[in-house]
C-alpha positions as CSV (number, residue, x, y, z in Angstrom):
1,X,12.1,-232.4,104.0
2,X,8.6,-233.2,105.5
3,X,6.8,-232.3,102.3
4,X,9.4,-234.4,100.3
5,X,8.8,-237.5,102.5
6,X,5.0,-237.1,102.2
7,X,5.2,-236.9,98.5
8,X,7.6,-240.0,98.3
9,X,5.1,-242.2,100.2
10,X,2.1,-241.0,98.1
11,X,4.0,-241.8,94.9
12,X,4.9,-245.3,96.1
13,X,1.2,-246.0,97.0
14,X,0.2,-244.9,93.5
15,X,2.8,-247.3,92.0
16,X,1.9,-250.6,93.7
17,X,0.3,-251.5,97.0
18,X,2.0,-254.8,97.0
19,X,5.3,-253.1,96.7
20,X,4.6,-251.1,99.9
21,X,4.3,-254.3,101.8
22,X,7.6,-255.6,100.4
23,X,9.4,-252.4,101.1
24,X,8.1,-252.3,104.7
25,X,9.3,-255.8,105.3
26,X,12.7,-254.9,103.8
27,X,13.0,-251.8,106.0
28,X,12.1,-253.7,109.1
29,X,14.7,-256.4,108.3
30,X,17.3,-253.9,107.1
31,X,18.5,-256.4,104.5
32,X,19.0,-255.8,100.8
33,X,20.4,-257.9,97.9
34,X,22.2,-255.9,95.2
35,X,22.6,-256.5,91.5
36,X,26.2,-256.2,90.3
37,X,26.4,-254.6,86.9
38,X,30.2,-254.7,86.7
39,X,33.0,-255.8,89.0
40,X,35.3,-253.1,87.5
41,X,33.6,-250.3,89.5
42,X,35.0,-251.1,92.9
43,X,37.1,-248.5,94.7
44,X,36.3,-249.0,98.4
45,X,39.0,-250.8,100.5
46,X,37.7,-253.8,102.4
47,X,37.2,-253.1,106.1
48,X,39.9,-254.7,108.3
49,X,38.9,-254.9,112.0
50,X,42.4,-256.3,112.9
51,X,44.0,-253.0,112.0
52,X,43.3,-251.1,115.2
53,X,45.9,-248.3,115.7
54,X,47.3,-248.6,112.2
55,X,47.5,-245.8,109.6
56,X,47.4,-246.7,105.9
57,X,48.2,-244.7,102.8
58,X,45.6,-245.7,100.1
59,X,45.4,-244.9,96.4
60,X,42.2,-245.2,94.4
61,X,42.4,-244.4,90.7
62,X,40.2,-244.9,87.7
63,X,41.5,-244.4,84.1
64,X,38.8,-244.4,81.5
65,X,38.2,-244.1,77.7
66,X,34.5,-244.3,76.7
67,X,33.1,-243.6,73.3
68,X,29.3,-243.3,72.9
69,X,28.0,-243.4,69.3
70,X,24.3,-242.7,69.8
71,X,21.7,-242.6,67.1
72,X,18.8,-240.9,68.9
73,X,16.5,-237.9,68.4
74,X,17.2,-236.5,71.9
75,X,20.7,-237.4,72.9
76,X,24.0,-237.0,71.0
77,X,27.1,-239.2,71.0
78,X,30.2,-238.1,72.8
79,X,33.6,-239.3,74.1
80,X,34.8,-239.3,77.7
81,X,38.5,-239.9,78.3
82,X,40.4,-239.0,81.5
83,X,41.0,-240.2,85.0
84,X,40.2,-239.5,88.6
85,X,42.8,-240.0,91.4
86,X,42.0,-240.3,95.1
87,X,44.9,-240.5,97.5
88,X,43.9,-240.7,101.2
89,X,45.0,-241.7,104.7
90,X,43.0,-244.5,106.4
91,X,43.1,-244.9,110.2
92,X,41.5,-247.4,112.5
93,X,41.1,-245.9,116.0
94,X,39.0,-249.0,116.9
95,X,38.2,-252.4,115.5
96,X,34.7,-251.1,114.5
97,X,35.7,-247.7,113.2
98,X,37.6,-246.4,110.2
99,X,38.4,-242.8,109.3
100,X,39.5,-241.6,105.8
101,X,41.0,-238.3,104.9
102,X,42.2,-237.2,101.4
103,X,41.1,-235.7,98.2
104,X,40.0,-236.5,94.7
105,X,41.1,-235.0,91.4
106,X,39.1,-235.4,88.2
107,X,40.9,-234.6,84.9
108,X,40.0,-235.1,81.2
109,X,42.6,-235.8,78.5
110,X,43.3,-232.8,76.3
111,X,42.1,-230.3,78.9
112,X,44.2,-228.2,81.2
113,X,41.5,-227.6,83.8
114,X,40.6,-230.1,86.5
115,X,38.2,-230.5,89.4
116,X,39.4,-231.0,93.0
117,X,37.2,-232.4,95.7
118,X,37.9,-233.0,99.4
119,X,37.5,-236.5,100.8
120,X,36.5,-237.3,104.4
121,X,34.6,-240.4,105.4
122,X,33.8,-242.2,108.7
123,X,32.8,-245.9,108.5
124,X,31.3,-247.5,111.5
125,X,30.9,-251.3,111.4
126,X,29.2,-252.5,114.7
127,X,29.0,-256.1,113.4
128,X,30.1,-258.2,110.5
129,X,26.7,-257.7,108.7
130,X,26.0,-254.0,109.4
131,X,27.9,-250.8,108.4
132,X,27.1,-247.1,108.6
133,X,29.0,-244.4,106.7
134,X,28.9,-240.6,106.9
135,X,30.8,-238.1,104.8
136,X,31.9,-239.3,101.4
137,X,30.1,-242.5,100.4
138,X,30.9,-245.6,98.4
139,X,29.1,-246.0,95.1
140,X,30.8,-249.3,94.2
141,X,28.9,-251.5,91.7
142,X,26.7,-248.5,90.8
143,X,24.9,-249.1,94.2
144,X,23.4,-252.2,92.6
145,X,21.1,-250.2,90.4
146,X,20.3,-251.0,86.8
147,X,21.7,-248.8,84.1
148,X,18.2,-247.5,83.0
149,X,17.7,-245.8,86.4
150,X,21.4,-245.0,87.2
151,X,23.9,-244.4,84.5
152,X,27.3,-245.9,85.3
153,X,28.9,-242.8,83.9
154,X,28.2,-241.1,87.2
155,X,31.1,-243.3,88.5
156,X,33.4,-241.8,85.9
157,X,32.7,-238.0,85.8
158,X,30.5,-237.3,88.9
159,X,31.7,-235.6,92.0
160,X,32.3,-237.9,95.0
161,X,29.0,-238.7,96.7
162,X,28.6,-237.3,100.2
163,X,25.9,-237.8,102.9
164,X,24.8,-240.9,104.8
165,X,24.8,-244.6,103.9
166,X,23.8,-247.8,105.6
167,X,24.4,-251.4,104.5
168,X,23.3,-254.8,105.7
169,X,24.4,-258.2,104.4
170,X,23.8,-261.8,105.3
171,X,23.4,-265.1,103.5
172,X,19.9,-264.7,102.2
173,X,19.2,-260.9,102.3
174,X,21.3,-257.8,101.9
175,X,20.5,-254.1,101.9
176,X,21.8,-250.6,101.1
177,X,20.2,-247.2,101.5
178,X,21.8,-243.8,101.1
179,X,21.4,-240.1,100.6
180,X,23.9,-238.2,98.4
181,X,23.5,-234.6,99.4
182,X,24.8,-232.8,96.4
183,X,23.9,-229.2,97.3
184,X,23.0,-227.9,100.8
185,X,21.3,-224.5,101.2
186,X,21.2,-221.8,103.9
187,X,18.5,-219.2,104.5
188,X,18.4,-216.8,101.5
189,X,20.6,-218.9,99.1
190,X,19.5,-218.2,95.5
191,X,19.7,-221.9,94.5
192,X,17.8,-225.0,95.4
193,X,18.6,-227.8,97.8
194,X,19.6,-231.0,95.8
195,X,20.1,-234.6,96.8
196,X,20.0,-238.1,95.3
197,X,18.5,-240.9,97.3
198,X,18.3,-244.6,96.9
199,X,17.3,-247.9,98.4
200,X,18.4,-251.3,96.9
201,X,17.3,-254.7,98.0
202,X,17.1,-258.3,97.1
203,X,15.9,-261.5,98.8
204,X,17.3,-264.9,98.0
205,X,14.1,-267.0,97.6
206,X,15.7,-270.3,96.7
207,X,19.1,-271.9,96.4
208,X,19.7,-275.6,95.6
209,X,22.0,-277.6,93.3
210,X,23.8,-274.5,92.1
211,X,20.5,-272.9,91.2
212,X,19.6,-269.5,92.8
213,X,16.4,-267.5,92.6
214,X,16.3,-264.0,94.0
215,X,14.0,-260.9,94.0
216,X,15.7,-257.5,93.5
217,X,13.8,-254.4,94.5
218,X,15.2,-250.9,94.0
219,X,14.0,-247.3,94.7
220,X,16.0,-244.2,93.8
221,X,15.5,-240.6,92.7
222,X,16.5,-237.0,92.7
223,X,15.0,-234.1,94.7
224,X,15.5,-230.4,94.2
225,X,14.0,-227.8,96.6
226,X,13.6,-227.3,100.4
227,X,11.6,-225.6,103.1
228,X,13.9,-222.6,103.2
229,X,14.3,-222.6,99.4
230,X,14.4,-219.0,98.1
231,X,15.1,-219.9,94.4
232,X,12.3,-219.4,91.9
233,X,10.2,-222.3,90.7
234,X,8.6,-225.3,92.5
235,X,10.4,-228.2,94.2
236,X,11.1,-231.1,91.8
237,X,11.3,-234.8,92.5
238,X,12.1,-237.7,90.2
239,X,11.4,-241.3,91.4
240,X,12.1,-244.6,89.8
241,X,11.0,-248.0,91.3
242,X,11.8,-251.4,90.0
243,X,10.9,-255.0,91.1
244,X,12.2,-258.2,89.5
245,X,13.1,-261.8,89.5
246,X,16.7,-263.1,88.9
247,X,17.6,-266.8,88.2
248,X,21.2,-267.8,88.2
249,X,22.6,-271.3,87.4
250,X,26.2,-272.0,88.4
251,X,28.1,-274.5,86.2
252,X,31.1,-276.7,87.0
253,X,33.8,-278.2,84.9
254,X,33.4,-275.8,82.0
255,X,34.6,-272.5,80.6
256,X,31.1,-271.2,81.1
257,X,30.8,-270.5,84.8
258,X,27.1,-269.6,85.0
259,X,24.1,-268.4,83.1
260,X,21.4,-266.1,84.3
261,X,18.0,-264.7,83.4
262,X,16.3,-261.6,84.8
263,X,12.9,-259.9,84.4
264,X,12.3,-256.4,85.8
265,X,9.4,-254.0,85.9
266,X,10.1,-250.2,86.3
267,X,7.9,-247.3,87.2
268,X,8.9,-243.6,87.1
269,X,7.4,-240.3,88.1
270,X,8.6,-236.8,87.2
271,X,7.4,-233.2,87.3
272,X,4.6,-232.5,84.9
273,X,5.8,-230.3,82.0
274,X,9.5,-231.0,82.6
275,X,9.7,-232.9,79.4
276,X,7.5,-232.6,76.3
277,X,5.7,-235.8,77.2
278,X,2.0,-235.2,78.1
279,X,2.4,-237.1,81.4
280,X,4.2,-237.3,84.7
281,X,4.3,-241.1,85.1
282,X,5.9,-243.9,83.0
283,X,6.6,-247.6,83.1
284,X,9.0,-250.1,81.5
285,X,9.9,-253.8,81.4
286,X,13.4,-255.2,80.9
287,X,14.2,-258.8,80.1
288,X,17.8,-260.0,80.1
289,X,19.7,-263.2,79.8
290,X,23.4,-264.0,79.6
291,X,26.4,-266.1,80.2
292,X,29.5,-265.6,82.4
293,X,32.6,-267.4,81.3
294,X,36.4,-267.3,81.6
295,X,36.3,-265.1,78.4
296,X,33.9,-262.5,79.8
297,X,30.3,-261.8,80.4
298,X,27.8,-261.5,77.5
299,X,24.2,-260.3,78.0
300,X,21.3,-259.9,75.6
301,X,18.1,-258.0,76.6
302,X,14.9,-256.4,75.5
303,X,13.6,-253.0,76.9
304,X,10.1,-251.6,76.4
305,X,9.4,-248.2,78.0
306,X,6.2,-246.2,77.9
307,X,6.7,-242.5,78.8
308,X,9.5,-243.6,81.1
309,X,11.9,-240.9,82.3
310,X,14.5,-240.4,85.0
311,X,17.4,-237.9,84.6
312,X,19.8,-240.2,86.5
313,X,19.4,-243.1,84.0
314,X,21.3,-243.9,80.8
315,X,19.8,-241.6,78.1
316,X,19.0,-244.3,75.5
317,X,16.6,-246.0,77.9
318,X,14.5,-242.8,78.4
319,X,11.5,-241.8,76.4
320,X,12.5,-238.1,76.6
321,X,15.2,-235.8,77.7
322,X,15.4,-232.4,79.6
323,X,15.2,-229.4,77.3
324,X,14.6,-231.5,74.2
325,X,11.5,-231.1,72.0
326,X,11.4,-234.8,70.9
327,X,10.1,-237.7,72.8
328,X,9.0,-241.3,72.1
329,X,5.6,-242.5,73.3
330,X,7.0,-246.0,73.2
331,X,10.7,-246.8,73.4
332,X,11.8,-250.3,72.4
333,X,15.4,-251.4,72.5
334,X,17.2,-254.7,71.8
335,X,20.5,-254.7,73.8
336,X,23.7,-256.7,73.6
337,X,26.6,-256.2,75.9
338,X,30.0,-257.7,76.5
339,X,32.2,-257.2,79.5
340,X,35.7,-258.5,80.1
341,X,37.7,-257.7,83.2
342,X,41.0,-259.1,84.3
343,X,42.3,-258.8,87.9
344,X,45.8,-257.3,88.1
345,X,46.2,-257.5,91.9
346,X,44.0,-257.0,94.9
347,X,41.0,-254.9,93.7
348,X,42.9,-253.5,90.7
349,X,41.4,-254.5,87.4
350,X,41.6,-253.9,83.7
351,X,38.4,-254.0,81.8
352,X,36.7,-253.7,78.4
353,X,33.0,-253.1,77.7
354,X,31.0,-253.0,74.5
355,X,27.2,-252.2,74.3
356,X,24.9,-252.3,71.3
357,X,21.4,-250.9,71.2
358,X,19.0,-251.5,68.3
359,X,15.9,-249.4,68.1
360,X,13.3,-251.2,65.9
361,X,11.3,-247.9,65.4
362,X,14.2,-246.0,63.8
363,X,16.0,-249.2,62.7
364,X,19.2,-247.6,64.0
365,X,22.0,-249.1,66.1
366,X,23.8,-247.1,68.8
367,X,26.9,-248.4,70.5
368,X,29.2,-247.6,73.4
369,X,32.7,-249.0,73.9
370,X,35.0,-248.4,76.9
371,X,38.4,-249.3,78.3
372,X,38.9,-249.0,82.1
373,X,41.9,-249.4,84.4
374,X,41.0,-249.4,88.0
375,X,43.8,-249.2,90.6
376,X,43.0,-249.7,94.2
377,X,45.4,-250.5,97.0
378,X,46.7,-249.4,100.4
379,X,50.0,-249.8,102.2
380,X,50.8,-249.6,105.9
381,X,52.1,-246.1,106.7
382,X,52.5,-246.4,110.5
383,X,51.9,-249.5,112.7
384,X,51.1,-247.7,115.9
385,X,49.5,-244.4,115.2
386,X,47.7,-244.0,118.5
């Protein structure tokens, strides 16, 4: 872990000295402002401090059908259809503490096998603005990360995240940091330690007359290897950093509720020789603008990546892929997306998404379409469980 942290800080210094100052300020303030990609991906029950002594039966369920028609030299199209179901008991022993116990089942349509994961989580909320979680984590809203650095499909088919998580939120600043420990090792284990880490932030710089200007900053990656690692090969670390500016204008008396514009800069680092790209660093820019209306959200964007790669991100935004001979020195994409979600009750929603990706170099269009049904509710099981 010591070598990993040393390498993390050295890579950040190489990226941008100004970014170091920003991250230090954010860490000291413990405040981060997240970017919501989709309101559909919400499965965590709101914390209720007035439920001390009460036991709830909760049910989280995501049903999905997603078809990816990719036209790419290093990623193939595929279809994901299935569901995950997470029944659990929720108990409040104190107004600042919540305990969750249950399990999660992931199943795909047309297959007889399934995956079963235990679920245990402790959420401590010492104040209205601060929360700490240990055990299974909440990855709602994709942790506020953009799709190029964290594919939303991890929410569909990934195992439940587990580790530690901290959040802070107030009127002008909010923060989230977490470590998802995917594989722990003991002395002599023949495989590598593996965990995903992240830090998401944003500062509200200006707000007046329904106009809001904010600065999102994100930092996430994947590490494999540890001090007692006995598996062959060197430790590997992937890091992606982004900084940006987001402008939102809220509208009144119209079907169009708001419009927004966002500009982001990305940097990535990865092990040399892991892909066929003759480098271990990359960069990218992403410009997006869109409208939010009663009929849904539509977004248009332009992506330009130079030797950019992270295995956690959506494949079409990468300049290469693992175990693939092809790569693109420069990857340009014009993007167009549409999202419609309708509230059923509480946090339960039905949603439809459609994404188009035009690559001017190959003059080919890739697309992805998806239907989602997110069910999330809890009922009182016992009033006085203490």
